[in-house]
C-alpha positions in Angstrom: 3.2 -20.6 -20.5 -0.1 -22.0 -21.8 -2.5 -23.5 -19.4 -3.5 -26.3 -21.7 -1.2 -28.3 -23.9 -2.5 -28.6 -27.4 -0.3 -31.5 -28.6 -2.8 -34.1 -27.5 -6.4 -34.0 -26.3 -7.1 -35.1 -22.7 -9.1 -38.3 -22.7 -11.0 -37.5 -19.5 -12.0 -34.4 -17.6 -9.9 -35.6 -14.6 -6.8 -35.8 -16.8 -7.5 -32.3 -18.1 -7.7 -31.0 -14.6 -4.5 -32.8 -13.6 -2.7 -31.2 -16.6 -3.8 -27.7 -15.6 -2.8 -28.2 -12.0 0.6 -29.6 -13.1 1.3 -26.5 -15.2 0.0 -23.8 -12.8 2.7 -21.7 -11.1 1.4 -20.1 -8.0 2.4 -16.5 -7.8 2.2 -14.9 -4.4 2.8 -11.2 -4.2 3.4 -9.5 -0.9 1.6 -6.2 -1.2 4.1 -4.5 1.0 6.9 -5.3 -1.5 7.9 -3.0 -4.3 7.1 -3.5 -7.9 10.4 -4.1 -9.7 9.2 -2.0 -12.6 7.7 1.1 -11.0 9.3 1.0 -7.6 5.9 1.5 -5.9 4.6 -0.8 -3.2 2.2 -3.2 -4.8 -0.6 -2.0 -2.5 0.0 1.6 -3.7 0.1 0.5 -7.3 -3.3 -1.3 -6.8 -4.7 1.8 -5.1 -3.5 4.2 -7.9 -4.9 1.9 -10.5 -8.3 2.0 -8.9 -8.1 5.8 -8.6 -7.3 6.1 -12.3 -10.1 3.6 -13.1 -12.5 5.9 -11.2 -11.7 8.7 -13.5 -9.4 10.8 -11.3 -6.6 12.8 -12.9 -3.3 11.9 -11.3 -1.8 15.0 -12.9 -3.8 17.2 -10.5 -3.3 17.4 -6.7 -5.4 14.9 -4.8 -6.1 14.9 -1.1 -4.5 11.9 0.5 -3.5 10.7 3.9 -1.4 8.1 5.7 -2.1 6.6 9.1 0.4 5.3 11.6 -0.5 3.7 14.9 1.6 4.0 18.1 1.5 2.5 21.6 2.4 5.7 23.4 1.4 9.4 23.2 5.1 10.4 23.4 6.0 8.4 20.3 2.9 9.6 18.5 3.7 13.2 19.2 7.3 12.7 18.1 6.1 11.1 14.9 3.7 14.0 14.4 6.6 16.5 14.6 8.5 14.6 12.0 5.5 14.6 9.7 5.0 18.4 10.0 8.7 18.8 9.1 7.9 16.8 5.9 5.0 19.2 5.0 2.1 17.1 6.2 -0.9 18.4 8.2 -0.8 16.1 11.2 -3.5 15.0 13.6 -2.5 13.1 16.8 -5.2 11.4 18.7 -6.4 8.3 20.5 -7.2 5.2 18.4 -10.7 4.1 18.0 -12.2 1.2 19.9 -10.9 -2.2 19.0 -7.6 -1.0 17.8 -4.6 -2.9 19.2 -2.6 0.4 19.4 -3.5 3.3 21.6 -2.5 6.3 19.5 -3.2 7.3 15.8 -1.3 9.8 13.8 -2.9 10.9 10.5 -0.7 12.7 8.0 -2.6 14.7 5.3 -1.8 16.8 2.3 -2.8 17.7 -1.3 -0.3 16.9 -3.9 0.2 15.3 -7.3 0.7 11.6 -6.8 3.5 10.9 -9.3 5.9 7.9 -8.8 8.5 9.9 -7.0 6.1 11.5 -4.6 4.5 8.2 -3.6 7.9 6.5 -3.3 9.3 9.3 -1.2 6.3 9.3 1.1 6.6 5.5 1.5 10.3 5.8 2.3 9.5 8.5 4.9 6.9 6.4 6.6 9.0 3.2 6.6 11.9 5.2 8.1 9.6 6.7 10.7 8.3 3.3 11.7 11.9 1.9 11.8 13.0 4.8 14.0 10.0 5.1 16.4 8.1 1.8 16.0 4.5 1.8 15.2 2.3 0.3 12.6 2.1 2.0 9.2 -1.4 1.7 7.7 -0.5 3.1 4.2 -1.7 5.5 1.6 -5.4 6.5 1.3 -6.8 8.8 -1.3 -9.9 10.9 -0.8 -11.8 11.4 -4.0 
């Protein structure tokens, strides 16, 4: 849809602004929703686009990690065990100062970040948080 109608010129600047405001459709995207086209979370799609724009080759393994916060050591350790079973190197430790959660679990590995790998990891972490609670921070890529 065009922003400006070309069938008649606006007679004043105020009318032109009114026309644009009337025709604008506000699009709000929740970055934690999935793109209907790729199946990736919007935030992961944005991140991968930035990685590609930086010159990284997504066809080669990249070091990446995920962070999940928990309120108890017991839950953090259980989450760590599940991550190791999925092939991640896992670090369980206390959260830094100012964090609303007491424990942090970091899951790391090197792998090619194709669509299926990223979607599978997201599904794993969503399931983990559904099962144990916690706050899933998301994918981070180390270049």
